[in-house]
N, C-alpha and C positions, 0 to 999 in steps of 0.2 A: 822205641818202646823200652827204654833202658830201665824204667821203673819196675818192670815185671820180673818176678822171680823165675829163673830158668826151670823148665820142667823137662826131665829126661823120660821119654817114652820108650820102654823096652818092648819091642815087637816080638810076638811069639814066633817060634821056629817055623810054624806052618803058614806064616803070613806071606804075602806076595814078595817074591825075590827079584832082584834087578835083572838077572839073566832070563828068568821066566818071562818077565814083561818084555824084554828086548826080543826074545824069540817070537812072542805072540805078535808084536808090532811088525815084524818082518815076514810073518807067515802069510801065505795066500788066503788062509781062512781068517786071519786077523786083519791088519790094516795094510798089508802088502807094501810096507816101506822098504827102501833100500837098506842095506846093512848099516851104512853110516847114519841115515836118518833114524833108524830104529835105535841105534846106540845112543844118539843124542837125546831122543825123546824119552828113552828109559831113564837116562841119567837125570833128565829134568823133572820127570813126573813120578818116578818110583816111590820116593819117600812119602810124598803126600798121599798117593794111592794106598800105600801099605798102612799108613796111620789112619786112613779113612776106613780101613777094613775091606777094601775092594780086592776081589780076586779075579783071576782070569775068566772064570765062569761068568762073572758079572759083566765083564767087558765083552765077552763073546756073545752073551745074550743080547746086550744092547746093539752090538754091531749087526747081528743077524736080523734083529727087528728093524733097524734103520735101513738096511740094505734090501729088505724083502721086496722082490720085484712085483709081487702081487698086492703090495700094500704101500708102505711109505716110499720105498725106492729112492732113498736119498743118495746122491752121488758120493763116491768114495772120498773125494777131497773135502766135501762138506762134513762127512762123518768124521774124518780125521781132525777137523777143526773144532768139533763139538763134543766128541765122545768123552774126553777126559773130564771136562767140566760137568757133564751129565753124571758121570760115574762118581765124581767127588761130591756131588750133591745127592747121591743115592736115588737117582731117578731110575725107576724100573722100566725095562723094555715094554712090559705089558701096558703101563700107563701111557707111554709114547704112542703105542698103537691105538689105544682107546681114544686119545686126543685127536690123532690123525683122522680116524674114521668119523668122529663127531664133526670135525671141521670140513672134511672133504665129501662125505656122503650127501646125496641129494635129500631134500626134505621128504619127497614122496616115498623114497625107498628105505631110508634109514633114519629119518628125522634129523639129518645133519644140516650143516650150514651151507653146503654146496660151494665152498671155495675152490678155485682152480688148484691144481696139484702144487705148484710152486708156492702159492700163498698159504696153503694148508701146511706145507712143510715148515715154512718160516714161523707161522703162528703156533704150531705144535711145539717148537723149541721154546718159544717165549712162554707159553702157558705152562709147560712142564716145569720150568725153572721158577715160575710164580706159584707153583703148587695148586694150580687150578684143577677142578674136577670135571671130567667129561660129561658125567650125568647132569651136573648142574648147568653146564654150558648148553646142553640140548634142551633142558627144561626152560631155561631163560629164552632161548630162541623160539621155542614152541609157543610161549605166551605172547610173543611179539609178532610172529609171522605165521602164515599158513591158514588152514581151514578154520581153526578155532582161536586164532591169535588176535592181536589188537589191530591188525591191518597195517603194520609198519611196512614201508618199502624194504625190499630185501637187504639193500646195502646198509640201511639204518639199523635193521634188526641184527645184522651180522656184527657191526661195529659195537653196538650197545651190549649185546650178549657177551662178546669177547671181553670187553672191559669189565663187565660185572662178574664174569666168571673168575677173572683175576682177583677181584676184590672179595669174592664170596658173597652170594646174594640169593635170597629166597624168591623163587620165581612167582609163587602164588601171591606173595606180598607185593611184588612189583605190579602184577596185574590189578590187584585190588586198589592200590594207591593211584595207579595211572588212571583208572576209570573214575575214581573219586575226584581227580583233578583235571580231567580231560577238557572241561569247559574253559579252563584257564589258558589253553593253548598247548600244543604238543611239546615244545621245549620245556615249559614249566612242568608239565605233567611228567615228562621223562626224568627231570631233575628230582622232583619230589618222590617219584616211584623208585628211582635208583637209591636215593638216600634211605628210604624206609626198608627197602629190600636188603641192603647191606647191614643196617642197624639191627634188623630183626633176624638176620641169618643165624641159624642154630641157637635159638632162644636168647640171642644177644650175648652169648658167652665167649665169642671169639675175641681175642685181644691181640694187638700187634705192638711192637716196640717202637715208640716214637724216637725223636732225635735225642731225648734225654736218656735213652736206653731203658725206659720203664714201660711196662705193658699197660695198654689202655684199650677199652672197648671202642667200637665204631662211634657210639654215641658220645663218648668222651673226646674222640678225635674231632667230631663235628663241633662240639662246644669250644674246643681249644683253638682250632684252626679256622673255623668259620665256613660258611656255605661255599665260598669260592675256591678254597684250597684243601679242604679236608680229604676229599677222595683221592687226589694225587698223592698226598702224604700217606694215606692209608695203603695205597698200592705199593709205595716204595718201602714200606716198613715190614720187617720180618715177623712171621707168625709166632705166637706163643706156643710152646709145647708143654705137655704135662707128662708125668711119669706113671706108666701103668704097672700092674703087678708082675709083668715080665721083665721089669727093669729096662724098658725102652721108653723113649720120649715120642709122643704122638700129638698131632694137632687135634683141635676139636673135631674137624671133619673126619679124621681117621678114627677117632673114638666113635663117632656117630655111625660110621659104616661098618665097623668091625664089632661093635657092641650095640646093635640097634635098639634093643629093648631097655638097656640099662645105662646107656652112654652118659646121659645128663648128670645123674647123681655121681657116677664114677668120675666124670671129668671135674665136676665141682669139688669132689673130695680128694683129688689127686694133687700132689705137690708140683709146683712149677719146676720145670727142668732148667738147669743152668747150661744153656747152650754154649758150645765152644767151636772155634774154627782155627785153622792153621794159617798163620800170617806169612807174609813173604820172607820174613827172617827165619822161618823154620820153627818158630815157637808157637805155643798154644795160648789163646786168649779168649776170655769171655766177652759177651756183648759190652758189658760195662767198661772193660779195658779197651776195646776198640773205640768206644765213644770218648773215653778220656784222652786217647791219643789223636784221633782223627777229627774230633769235634763233629760239626754238622755234615762232614763227608763220610762218616763211618758206615752208613747204610750201603753206599756204593762199594766200599772195600769188603764189607761183610758178605754181601750177596754173591760175590765171585770167589770167595775163599773156600778151600776144602772143608767140608763139614765133618767134624769128629763126633763121637758119642758124647752125650752130655756128661757133666761132671759126676752125676749120680748114677749114670747108666752103665749097663754091661757093654762091652765092646761090640762094634758092628760086625766084626769078623765072625763067620760061622753062624750068624743069626739071619732069619728070614726077614726081608724088608717088606713091610706092608705098603701096597701101592695106593 
């Protein structure tokens, strides 16, 4: 990425420090690494975590949630392999727990999908990184399965609701469209219902960044990529965020949950955030710059890169993250 102007980020004195991270990684309350493992991991991850605004309290909260014996109970080796990526993506422990319960609880007791523990753990990690919402997941499953659902077999309802939760989909719209197309056969009805549920989600205001690094609605993805490919392209594409009056960038879903009565005009009137991530060379790039360098592979690189505050935003450090 030689074309990019170098940006020097000066971290505040109270940001995460290398020795602080190393001590936590070696601590029994942290990741319980050996001294050499902790030193190597701190050296590898400190700079990115500090620039992302991650603090020890964030890491500890994630670790405590993921290891909770009464809930997620993820084995320590798995936590070690996942926690840095989750922290760099600003995934909150509360959201992880909500997703796990939605996936693992039985339908009769909690309206959950009833996955076995190991599958619920795996899918929880996937859905968290895809910014899926647990309430939306449960609502989608409820219209497909159970007493008042569409009568889908459990496995089909699980698979379909998990995919649509990643995409963002309106459960009521799914049910309405499915019933309107049921006579055409189940596979056709599901395809039509999935399409309309995603297109109509959140008043059709959700946009994602396609391979050209420009934001488009689901309807525009459908028009461009066609019936066969649009949904997979939509799922792979990063969500648009807009800037609220607290100088933070939020998705449309976050606006809708935290400003329920006013979110739509607020979201429409808010400026688009210039999202940024930290590349492997240690420098900061926007989506457009990722796209210029990586071409059609930029989504894959972007999705695993540490998330920094947007260009117009206040820093992540010392601010509360909305889940």
